[in-house]
DOKENU-989906 format. One line per 10 residues: for each residue x, y, z of C-alpha. Coordinates in steps of 0.25 Angstrom, whole numbers. Layout:
N
X:Y:Z  ...
END
This chain:
681
-49:-20:-107  -60:-14:-99  -59:-24:-87  -44:-22:-87  -45:-7:-87  -55:-8:-75  -44:-16:-68  -33:-7:-71  -41:7:-69  -48:5:-56
-43:6:-42  -49:-6:-37  -52:-19:-44  -60:-31:-39  -61:-45:-44  -70:-55:-38  -84:-60:-40  -99:-56:-41  -108:-67:-34  -120:-61:-41
-125:-75:-46  -123:-83:-33  -135:-90:-28  -139:-102:-19  -137:-111:-31  -124:-105:-35  -117:-98:-23  -103:-97:-29  -107:-90:-42  -97:-79:-45
-95:-69:-56  -80:-64:-56  -80:-49:-56  -70:-37:-58  -74:-24:-52  -67:-11:-50  -67:1:-40  -60:14:-38  -62:14:-22  -63:-1:-19
-77:1:-14  -86:4:-25  -84:-6:-37  -89:-8:-51  -89:-21:-58  -80:-22:-70  -82:-36:-76  -86:-50:-73  -79:-62:-77  -88:-74:-80
-76:-81:-87  -69:-83:-73  -79:-94:-70  -85:-89:-57  -72:-86:-50  -74:-82:-36  -65:-74:-26  -57:-68:-38  -43:-62:-34  -37:-53:-44
-22:-50:-45  -14:-42:-55  0:-46:-59  5:-36:-70  -5:-36:-81  -11:-50:-77  -23:-51:-67  -24:-64:-60  -38:-69:-54  -39:-80:-44
-51:-85:-37  -59:-97:-32  -54:-105:-39  -48:-100:-52  -36:-92:-57  -36:-83:-69  -27:-72:-75  -30:-61:-85  -24:-48:-91  -37:-42:-96
-49:-48:-89  -54:-54:-102  -45:-66:-104  -42:-75:-91  -32:-86:-90  -35:-97:-80  -23:-101:-71  -20:-113:-64  -25:-114:-49  -24:-129:-48
-13:-128:-37  -23:-121:-28  -35:-130:-32  -29:-141:-24  -39:-153:-22  -34:-154:-7  -40:-141:-4  -55:-136:-4  -61:-122:-3  -50:-115:-10
-55:-101:-10  -51:-87:-15  -37:-88:-20  -30:-74:-20  -17:-68:-24  -7:-61:-15  7:-56:-17  18:-58:-6  28:-48:-1  37:-52:-13
26:-50:-23  24:-65:-26  10:-69:-29  2:-80:-21  -12:-85:-20  -19:-86:-7  -32:-94:-4  -40:-102:6  -42:-117:5  -46:-129:14
-38:-142:16  -44:-153:24  -55:-144:30  -45:-133:34  -45:-119:28  -32:-113:25  -25:-101:17  -15:-105:6  -6:-98:-3  -1:-102:-17
10:-95:-26  7:-88:-39  17:-84:-50  11:-74:-60  22:-76:-70  18:-90:-72  4:-90:-66  7:-102:-58  1:-105:-44  11:-113:-35
13:-117:-21  -2:-118:-17  -7:-121:-3  4:-113:5  -4:-112:18  -5:-99:24  -3:-99:39  -15:-92:44  -27:-96:53  -38:-94:43
-48:-103:50  -60:-103:41  -56:-90:33  -55:-90:18  -52:-80:7  -37:-76:10  -32:-62:5  -18:-60:7  -10:-46:5  4:-42:8
4:-28:13  15:-20:20  24:-32:24  12:-41:29  3:-51:23  -12:-49:26  -21:-61:25  -36:-59:25  -46:-70:27  -61:-71:27
-68:-64:38  -58:-52:37  -47:-60:45  -34:-53:43  -20:-60:45  -6:-55:43  8:-62:41  22:-59:36  21:-71:26  10:-74:17
9:-88:22  9:-83:36  8:-85:48  -4:-75:48  -9:-68:60  -23:-63:61  -24:-48:64  -37:-41:69  -43:-30:60  -55:-21:64
-64:-28:53  -77:-32:59  -85:-41:50  -100:-39:49  -107:-49:58  -119:-50:48  -110:-55:37  -109:-71:36  -94:-69:35  -83:-61:27
-74:-67:16  -65:-63:4  -56:-53:11  -48:-45:1  -38:-34:6  -34:-24:-5  -22:-14:-3  -26:0:-10  -16:10:-7  -16:14:8
-29:6:10  -34:-8:11  -47:-14:7  -53:-26:12  -64:-33:4  -72:-44:10  -84:-53:6  -95:-51:16  -104:-64:16  -118:-62:20
-125:-73:12  -135:-63:6  -137:-72:-6  -147:-83:-3  -140:-96:-2  -126:-91:-4  -119:-90:9  -106:-84:3  -114:-72:-3  -110:-58:1
-103:-45:-3  -90:-38:-2  -86:-27:8  -73:-19:10  -65:-12:21  -53:-3:20  -41:-1:29  -28:7:28  -16:-1:23  -8:3:36
-18:-4:45  -25:-16:39  -32:-19:52  -42:-7:52  -53:-8:42  -65:1:38  -79:-5:40  -84:-14:28  -91:-8:16  -98:-15:5
-91:-15:-9  -99:-8:-19  -101:-14:-33  -112:-18:-43  -108:-33:-41  -107:-40:-28  -91:-41:-26  -87:-53:-19  -74:-60:-15  -63:-54:-25
-50:-46:-25  -46:-32:-28  -35:-24:-35  -30:-10:-32  -24:-2:-43  -14:5:-35  -6:11:-47  -18:16:-54  -26:23:-43  -17:32:-35
-19:45:-27  -17:58:-33  -17:71:-25  -27:82:-27  -21:96:-28  -28:110:-26  -22:123:-30  -13:127:-18  -13:141:-13  0:149:-14
2:149:1  9:142:13  9:141:28  18:152:32  23:147:46  35:139:46  38:131:59  49:123:65  49:111:75  63:107:80
66:93:84  69:99:98  55:107:99  41:101:101  34:114:95  34:119:81  39:134:80  36:144:70  49:148:62  49:163:61
64:165:60  65:162:45  70:171:35  58:170:26  64:174:13  74:162:14  63:151:16  61:142:4  55:129:1  62:120:-9
55:107:-15  60:99:-27  53:86:-32  58:73:-24  70:81:-19  70:94:-11  59:98:-1  64:108:9  64:122:15  75:132:17
76:145:25  85:154:34  81:158:48  86:168:57  88:167:72  77:173:79  80:167:93  68:158:92  66:144:94  62:142:80
76:147:75  83:138:85  75:126:80  80:129:66  94:126:71  91:111:72  89:102:61  77:92:59  67:103:64  54:103:56
50:115:49  36:116:44  32:125:32  19:125:24  15:113:31  27:105:27  38:100:37  53:102:34  65:96:42  77:105:45
89:99:39  99:110:37  102:122:46  113:132:43  115:143:53  121:156:48  123:170:53  118:181:44  122:196:49  124:191:63
111:183:63  109:168:65  102:161:54  100:147:49  97:142:35  88:130:36  84:119:26  73:110:30  68:98:21  54:93:20
51:82:31  48:72:20  64:71:18  65:66:32  59:53:26  73:48:26  70:44:41  60:34:36  66:20:36  60:7:30
68:-5:36  60:-16:29  63:-20:15  53:-25:5  62:-36:-2  61:-39:-16  57:-31:-29  43:-27:-26  33:-17:-33  30:-4:-26
22:9:-28  27:22:-21  16:20:-10  22:6:-7  35:11:-4  30:23:4  21:13:12  33:4:15  41:16:20  31:25:26
19:16:29  15:13:44  22:-1:43  36:7:43  38:12:57  49:20:52  41:29:43  43:42:52  29:46:50  30:48:35
18:44:26  16:44:11  6:47:0  7:43:-15  0:50:-26  0:46:-41  2:34:-49  15:26:-48  19:13:-55  23:1:-46
38:-1:-46  47:-12:-41  57:-9:-30  67:-19:-24  69:-21:-9  62:-9:-4  65:-4:10  76:-3:21  78:12:17  73:26:21
61:34:17  71:43:9  75:30:1  60:27:0  58:41:-7  70:38:-16  64:24:-20  51:30:-24  57:41:-32  67:32:-39
56:21:-42  45:32:-46  54:43:-52  42:52:-55  37:52:-41  36:64:-33  38:64:-18  31:76:-11  29:76:4  18:82:13
27:82:26  29:67:30  19:62:19  27:57:7  19:60:-6  24:52:-18  17:57:-31  17:53:-45  21:65:-54  6:66:-59
1:66:-44  11:77:-40  7:87:-51  -3:97:-48  -8:108:-58  -15:121:-54  -14:128:-68  -2:137:-65  8:141:-75  22:145:-76
24:156:-86  38:161:-89  39:176:-88  25:176:-82  26:170:-68  40:164:-67  53:172:-67  62:161:-74  62:147:-79  75:138:-80
76:125:-87  86:114:-85  88:102:-95  93:89:-88  97:77:-96  103:69:-84  92:59:-83  89:56:-97  86:41:-99  81:35:-113
85:21:-113  83:9:-103  84:-6:-103  72:-13:-97  70:-26:-89  57:-32:-86  52:-43:-76  61:-56:-76  54:-69:-78  55:-78:-65
54:-91:-72  66:-91:-80  72:-105:-83  86:-99:-84  92:-94:-71  103:-87:-79  94:-79:-88  84:-68:-84  72:-68:-92  62:-56:-93
48:-55:-97  53:-47:-109  68:-44:-113  75:-32:-107  74:-20:-117  78:-6:-119  68:7:-119  74:19:-126  69:33:-130  75:35:-144
71:49:-145  78:52:-132  91:44:-136  92:52:-149  91:65:-142  99:62:-129  107:50:-131  105:37:-124  103:38:-109  100:24:-103
94:22:-89  95:11:-80  89:-2:-84  74:-4:-79  71:-18:-73  57:-19:-69  50:-32:-64  36:-26:-66  37:-28:-82  34:-40:-89
29:-32:-101  40:-26:-110  31:-14:-115  27:-10:-101  41:-10:-97  45:-2:-109  34:9:-106  39:9:-91  54:11:-96  51:22:-105
44:29:-94  57:29:-86  66:35:-96  69:50:-96  71:53:-111  74:68:-110  81:78:-102  72:86:-92  70:101:-90  69:107:-76
62:120:-74  65:130:-63  55:142:-63  56:154:-54  42:160:-52  39:175:-52  33:173:-38  34:166:-25  23:155:-23  22:141:-17
25:130:-26  17:118:-28  25:105:-30  20:97:-42  12:109:-48  11:109:-63  12:122:-71  12:126:-85  25:132:-89  26:142:-100
39:149:-106  33:158:-117  47:163:-121  50:149:-127  36:144:-129  38:133:-119  27:128:-110  24:115:-102  19:110:-88  28:108:-77
27:103:-63  34:109:-50  45:100:-45  52:109:-36  52:123:-30  59:134:-21  49:142:-14  51:154:-4  38:155:3  41:167:11
49:175:1  39:181:-10  51:187:-17  57:173:-20  51:167:-32  47:152:-31  57:143:-39  50:131:-46  56:118:-52  47:111:-62
47:97:-67  57:93:-77  53:93:-91  58:85:-103  68:92:-111  60:89:-124  49:99:-119  59:110:-123  60:105:-137  45:103:-138
39:106:-152  31:118:-147  44:124:-141  52:121:-154  41:128:-162  42:140:-154  57:141:-155  56:139:-170  46:150:-171  55:159:-163
66:157:-172  57:158:-184  52:172:-179  66:177:-177  71:172:-190  59:179:-197  62:192:-190  76:192:-195  71:189:-209  61:200:-208
72:210:-203  81:205:-214  72:207:-226  61:217:-222  68:227:-212  74:241:-217  89:243:-215  96:256:-213  110:257:-217  119:268:-210
132:270:-217  140:280:-226  141:270:-237  130:264:-246  124:252:-239  122:245:-252  137:242:-253  136:233:-242  122:229:-239  109:223:-246
101:236:-245  86:234:-248  76:245:-252  71:253:-241  84:252:-233  90:265:-228  104:271:-229  108:281:-219  121:289:-222  127:297:-211
129:312:-212  143:317:-217  150:329:-212  156:339:-222  163:350:-215  154:357:-205  142:353:-214  134:340:-213  129:333:-226  119:322:-226
119:313:-238
END
């Protein structure tokens, strides 16, 4: 499992060969090798594979839990890098062709797999494609010729990226086409090959988030008698511009890495923001820029005690205030909608203006929403047809990337770890629909903007903990809780991937039969609450789908908390605090998901909304024990009073007639008057 763990738990993985034993008498000697890296530049060798019989030019491809390895000229698959099954490559090993080199996998725009390679027929070099089905492990339709002027170039590397097919050939020649079979057009880059090198071969372009890596073999003939000897170099470029590359750098490893391929674990290694304890301060000046004005004006006509900012996770982000007519340009600018207000470094667009008169004075009530809400103006007219697999950044790039001229200046950032999900026919919708699609596909995601940069966070990446506490009766005025059972789900039917090679067209076959996932404890307490069926083509393993389905259920009601602080302070979205309510012995960690803040009114306490908690937390054993102890203490006090306290009876009659009188009790008989004299008995 050590090799497999290295493959799964490193950001970059290389599979190729080490030519350490090549010599004049054995120039093609190769030892297949797997190496790993966390930056794509400095590598460590993980394992060599002598059992792969000197495979050169190895290309690795992961499909589900299976790794396919193809090279010159053999084909294997493995799930653990210990046991390898050799697959049939006879259709490509065609006797009519010679110099069949460096076959590689690529996926087309419909996520179908193919193999691309170079070969020579009747003395003429060509680039060819075969089809590959990972369900049957079969190669078919070999020698579909690619329409490209390859001349003497070899080692094709093909990538579908942002609606185009990019084909690299030796000597760093780059071609582009709309179809993987071409016709391809050569495009110029800024790459200048070192004239001291004999030549460059084995180009491999890797997509790594927002960046591209281009690896090449730089052939210098440094091994005596081995003309093809050399070493690997790399360059980097931004994904948005694959024509401009950095200068070449030498790849670092204890072995001599040569022609191979690369994996990038995009779901395992993600960006996480870094947070510092913020100061309880903000930029005091508020400005406005109306559509009809070029300059930005300070807004001084605000009734500052009315100025508030409201934010709620994935819904509200706005400010509201009342302004009075001071006969200035700024007030007049407020009378028109779509003006931009800037407060504390963030921009808000005026959406609602309500003029009023108060004691003969003209006023306006203003509501301005954060500028990220204007993302509804973004439009993606294209459609990615079919059911395809996406991460949030894939969707954001499609709508907000530079290839969409209708992105209205919006950009994006993604923080945290997200699973890949399938979406059908993405596109031909607005930026607002894009946000809705992300939130419905990844329900735990949080969208939090920085002006026109749309930040998409996992729940873990959004949280920040500065060691602060919420202590009822100490630093908060009040806490209210609301229990909501609206969204309980505790039963779902699951459908996995359908088989494509069913012989009966009238019967749908699956890799495993459809099945139900239930939470029996929830059903016993709350009754059956079924959710919509889950049908997901990603799953060919029943247990994997069972675990996923359980994660989609909401088996308990949720508790929402609203806290009114004792003071006015600037809230921090996503801040985690430890909540303590000593009166009932309740404590837990909660994360801020909403607030109302009056920054200029220190007498107005900040109101905070904290994350929903499972209702079961109110029935936790510690809390029940505290309640039981409280009841026991009250009962004991009652018993103590009943059996140990002294009772005083005040009456004219003997109390023993009507009561259980104990030794030590006191009988007080009132004074009686006889004539003008008082007698005490």
